[in-house]
Structures are given as C-alpha cells and as structure tokens.
C-alpha positions in Angstrom: -7.5 -63.5 42.2 -5.1 -60.6 41.4 -2.0 -60.3 43.5 -0.9 -57.1 45.2 2.1 -56.9 42.9 -0.1 -57.3 39.8 -2.4 -54.6 41.1 0.6 -52.3 41.7 1.9 -53.1 38.2 -1.4 -52.3 36.6 -1.7 -49.1 38.6 1.7 -48.1 37.5 0.9 -48.9 33.9 -2.4 -46.9 34.0 -0.5 -44.0 35.6 2.1 -44.1 32.8 -0.6 -44.2 30.2 -2.4 -41.3 31.8 0.9 -39.3 31.9 1.5 -40.2 28.2 -2.0 -39.0 27.2 -1.5 -35.8 29.2 1.8 -35.3 27.4 0.3 -35.9 24.0 -2.6 -33.6 24.8 -0.2 -30.9 25.8 1.8 -31.3 22.6 -1.5 -31.2 20.6 -2.5 -28.0 22.3 0.9 -26.5 21.7 0.8 -27.5 18.1 -2.6 -26.0 17.6 -1.5 -22.8 19.2 1.5 -22.7 16.8 -0.7 -23.4 13.8 -3.0 -20.5 14.9 0.0 -18.2 15.2 1.3 -19.1 11.8 -2.2 -18.6 10.3 -2.4 -15.1 11.9 0.9 -14.1 10.3 -0.4 -15.1 6.9 -3.4 -12.9 7.1 -3.8 -9.2 6.0 -6.6 -6.8 5.5 -8.5 -6.2 2.2 -10.5 -3.2 3.3 -12.2 -4.4 6.5 -12.0 -8.1 5.5 -9.2 -10.5 6.7 -7.7 -12.4 3.7 -4.7 -14.5 3.1 -1.7 -12.4 2.1 -1.2 -14.3 -1.2 -4.8 -13.4 -2.2 -4.7 -9.7 -1.6 -2.6 -8.7 -4.6 -5.0 -10.3 -7.0 -8.0 -8.9 -5.2 -6.6 -5.4 -5.4 -5.7 -6.0 -9.0 -9.4 -6.8 -9.7 -10.4 -3.5 -8.2 -8.1 -1.5 -10.4 -8.9 -3.5 -13.5 -12.5 -2.5 -12.8 -11.9 1.2 -12.1 -9.1 2.0 -14.6 -11.3 3.3 -17.5 -13.1 5.7 -15.2 -10.2 6.5 -12.8 -9.6 10.1 -13.8 -13.3 11.0 -13.9 -13.9 9.4 -10.5 -10.9 11.2 -9.0 -12.3 14.5 -10.0 -15.8 13.6 -8.7 -14.6 12.1 -5.4 -12.3 15.0 -4.5 -14.2 17.8 -6.2 -11.0 18.3 -8.2 -8.9 18.9 -5.1 -6.6 16.0 -5.9 -5.0 18.3 -8.5 -4.0 20.7 -5.8 -2.6 17.9 -3.7 -0.5 16.6 -6.6 0.7 20.1 -7.5 1.9 20.5 -3.9 3.8 17.2 -4.2 5.5 18.4 -7.3 6.4 21.7 -5.6 8.0 19.7 -2.8 10.0 17.4 -5.1 13.1 19.6 -5.7 13.5 17.9 -9.0 15.7 19.4 -11.6 16.5 19.0 -15.4 18.5 15.9 -16.1 17.4 13.9 -13.1 15.7 10.5 -12.8 12.2 10.1 -11.3 10.2 7.0 -10.4 6.5 7.6 -10.3 5.5 4.4 -8.4 1.8 3.3 -8.5 1.7 6.0 -11.0 -1.7 5.0 -12.4 -2.9 7.3 -15.1 0.2 9.4 -15.1 -0.7 12.8 -13.6 2.6 13.2 -11.7 4.7 11.5 -14.5 3.4 14.0 -17.0 4.5 17.0 -14.9 7.9 15.5 -14.0 8.5 14.7 -17.7 8.4 18.4 -18.5 10.6 19.3 -15.5 13.5 16.8 -16.1 13.5 17.6 -19.9 15.2 15.7 -22.6 18.3 14.9 -20.5 16.2 13.4 -17.7 14.1 10.3 -17.4 10.8 9.5 -15.8 9.6 5.9 -15.2 5.9 5.4 -14.7 5.5 2.1 -12.8 2.4 0.3 -11.6 1.6 -3.2 -10.7 -1.7 -3.1 -12.5 -1.6 -3.6 -16.3 -4.9 -1.9 -16.9 -3.9 1.2 -15.1 -0.6 1.3 -16.8 -2.1 1.0 -20.2 -4.6 3.8 -19.5 -1.7 6.0 -18.3 0.4 5.2 -21.4 -2.5 6.0 -23.8 -3.2 9.2 -22.0 0.4 10.5 -21.9 1.0 9.4 -25.5 -2.0 11.4 -26.6 -0.5 14.4 -24.7 2.7 14.0 -26.9 4.9 12.9 -24.0 7.2 10.3 -25.5 10.9 10.8 -25.5 11.8 10.8 -21.8 9.2 8.5 -20.3 9.0 4.7 -20.0 6.5 2.3 -18.5 7.2 -0.6 -16.2 4.8 -3.1 -14.7 6.3 -3.6 -11.2 5.5 -4.7 -7.7 6.5 -2.0 -5.2 7.7 -4.7 -2.8 10.4 -5.9 -5.2 11.3 -3.1 -7.6 13.2 -4.3 -10.7 15.6 -1.4 -10.8 19.3 -1.1 -9.8 20.5 0.2 -6.5 21.0 4.0 -6.1 19.3 4.7 -9.4 16.6 7.4 -8.9 16.9 11.0 -7.6 13.2 11.0 -6.6 10.5 8.4 -6.0 6.9 9.4 -5.6 4.0 7.2 -4.6 0.5 8.9 -4.8 -2.5 7.0 -3.5 -0.9 3.6 -3.9 0.9 2.6 -0.7 -2.3 1.7 1.2 -3.0 -1.0 -1.4 0.4 -2.7 -0.9 0.3 -5.9 1.2 3.7 -5.5 2.9 4.2 -1.7 3.2 7.5 -2.0 5.0 8.9 -4.1 2.2 7.8 -1.5 -0.4 9.5 1.3 1.6 12.7 -0.7 1.9 12.6 -1.4 -1.9 12.2 2.3 -2.6 15.0 3.1 -0.2 17.3 0.7 -2.1 16.7 2.2 -5.6 17.1 5.8 -4.4 20.4 7.5 -4.9 22.2 8.9 -1.8 20.6 12.3 -1.4 17.4 11.2 -3.1 14.0 11.7 -1.6 10.7 9.8 -1.3 7.4 11.6 -1.4 4.3 9.5 -0.4 1.0 11.2 -1.0 -1.8 9.2 0.6 -5.2 9.4 2.3 -4.7 9.7 6.0 -6.4 10.5 9.3 -8.4 13.8 9.6 -7.1 16.0 12.4 -10.5 16.9 13.8 -13.2 14.6 15.1 -15.9 16.6 13.3 -14.1 16.4 10.0 -13.6 12.7 10.5 -17.3 12.1 11.1 -18.3 14.1 8.0 -15.6 12.3 6.0 -16.8 8.8 7.1 -20.4 9.7 6.2 -19.2 10.8 2.7 -16.9 7.8 2.2 -19.2 5.0 3.3 -22.6 6.3 2.1 -22.0 8.7 -0.8 -18.8 7.4 -2.4 -20.1 3.9 -3.3 -23.2 5.4 -4.8 -21.1 7.7 -7.0 -19.1 4.6 -8.0 -22.3 2.8 -8.9 -23.7 5.7 -10.9 -20.5 6.6 -12.8 -18.5 3.4 -13.0 -21.2 0.9 -12.4 -19.1 -0.5 -9.6 -20.1 0.3 -6.0 -18.0 -2.6 -4.5 -14.7 -1.3 -5.7 -15.3 2.1 -4.2 -16.5 0.5 -0.9 -13.1 -1.2 -0.8 -11.3 2.1 -1.5 -13.1 3.7 1.4 -12.3 0.8 3.7 -8.7 0.7 2.6 -8.2 4.4 3.6 -9.4 3.6 7.1 -7.0 0.7 7.4 -4.0 2.7 6.3 -1.5 3.7 9.0 -1.9 7.1 10.5 0.6 9.9 9.9 2.9 9.2 12.8 2.9 5.4 12.2 3.8 5.8 8.5 6.6 8.2 9.4 7.9 5.7 11.8 7.8 2.9 9.2 9.9 5.1 6.9 12.5 5.7 9.6 12.6 2.0 10.3 13.9 1.2 6.8 16.5 3.9 6.8 14.9 7.2 5.7 16.2 10.3 7.5 14.8 13.9 8.0 11.3 12.4 7.7 8.3 14.7 8.0 4.7 15.0 6.9 2.3 17.7 6.0 -1.4 17.4 6.5 -3.5 18.6 3.5 -7.3 19.3 3.7 -7.4 18.8 7.4 -5.5 15.5 7.3 -7.7 13.8 4.8 -4.5 13.5 2.8 -0.9 13.7 4.0 2.3 14.1 2.2 5.2 12.2 3.8 8.8 13.1 3.0 12.0 11.2 3.7 15.6 11.3 2.4 18.3 8.7 1.8 21.8 9.7 2.9 
C-alpha cells in the first residue's frame, strides 16, 4: 500500500514533469514562430508568386534570356512606340554634357546608351550595364552595328552590388529595370555610392495609373492582350505574363520616392507620363 509521503512525492514528480512538458512545448512553439519569421524574410515576389529570394535572380534571368532577341520589337508593339517618347524625355531631363560619365543600368538593348554616347562625345564615357548576358549581347551587337564604339563599354553587373568605384558617374539611368531587382533598396544604395557628388539618378519605370478608369483599361490590356502578343510574336506568353505581374508588384510613385530618400538622395521628385502608366523619378547626390 502506497504511503501518503510516496503519493505526495509522485504527485510532485508528475507536476514537475507536466511543467517541463509545458515549458518544452512553449519553447517549441516559440521556435516554430521564429522559423516562420525567418522564412518570411527569405521570400520575395516573382510576379504574383512568392519565391525564395535566392531563386528570383535566376528566374528573372530566364525571362530575359527568352525575350532578348525580340525585345525591341515587343517594346514597340506593347507601347505602340510610346516608349521612345518616354526615353526621349528621360534624356532631356538628364542634364548631361560633353565629357561626362554615364551609367546606363539595366540598359538592355542600349536605346539610352546610344543617345548618351553622342551627347558626351569623345571625351566622355558611357557604360552600358545589365545583369543579363543575353540582353547585354543584343545591345552590344545593335550599338556596334550603329557605329558606336569609341566611348562605350559593356559590363555585366548586378545593380545591388555595382562593381564601380565610389563617386564615379555624373549620371545613372535605369529604365524599366528596377522592378526586376530583388532588393530594390540595395540597388538604390549602390547607385548612390557610385554617383559623384552633384550627380543625379533617373529611374524610368512602369508605375500606377493616376485614374481608376485608366487603371482598369491598362489591367485588361496587360493581363489579356499582352501575353497573347508575346505568344504570337515571341512565342512566349509566360514571360510577358510575368512582366505584367511585375509591374503591378512594383512600388507606387510615392513609395519609390521615399525609398530613394531613405538611401540618401535629395531633391527627389517624379513626373507621371501617359497618365502614370510610367513615371520618371529623379534624385540627386550632394
């Protein structure tokens, strides 16, 4: 027969065991929550999909490897040629002069680089940089065929970690590239570092239409017509579906301006083009 003391001892032991299990359960829950939080920080968007951050760069690369050969043709078709006006406005806002240094980042097939090459002249320098080798080669072939050789170089580079010295460029432009970058703030900080004091950044990018009616029309075009054009012309509907989705996931005008200010840019501003379908953001390093 069990004594009263033995019963008390067993009860105490059971109570201690229960407390230990409760403690371990609480730790397990806390650990799970921590793991979930870590996982969340390692996720980013690829269009509307959530993917691991380390996967996005290669996934975006696949898109642009696929579209590189038809990139210029599709730009004309998608925008009805209006992209040329947007780029012309960007050049007009650059303030660039002969003898200066320009970085055309995510420069793709070189539309801006070609114009800047003529403006800076023989004493200036234009660097066409893109993370995607296929796009860079298409751009190099195109500009070489145009006879632009002496003051233009090509660099395959990640916008988040630019391989250039501090305070090196008078102007950095980034046209239709920032929305594809995984860590946009890192790219903006990297750009700020390589700009000279007094230099400026111009970001030309798809943005948020300023009217609800235009937004609805644009959504219908982007998600229903654009992939079909991609399929017909480039035999690639999926890449153009991603491009449409990436536009919707890009920060709006005010948010992007705030991100520029956060890394040090001053006198920031933006101009809506074509009703806010595209916006040109400006910022200076002082």
